[in-house]
C-alpha angles and dihedrals in degrees: 000000000000119000091249092056114088120227118277135205116213129190139162092200103117094197093050087051089052092049094050092045090051086055093053101263108122121189114257091216144346122233123196112230116182107291097352139053122239117219112212118204131181103257121235141151092257091052091048089050091053090049091052091048092050093051093041090053097240101103111113119201137175106266097220092044091050093047090050092048091051089052093047093044093048092049091048092049091049091046092050093045092047093050096043086222131150097250090228093116094068 
């Protein structure tokens, strides 16, 4: 990572992606990686707190927003994987 590049948080966990998205953190890009898609977020203290809450079982999200975020994230992952693209155009 170059000095000019800001830190990134990367995950392939679709449900974590949906939880983060429902909290207003959208991935900056998607990267195909063998049989999965990596979602790349701008890293921040707030994002790390949300990740810790998610894995600790204490993150609360709106159910409808979460369900919609799961659908959109899954569709985006399938689209990127099907095209074999770089995911930088998202």
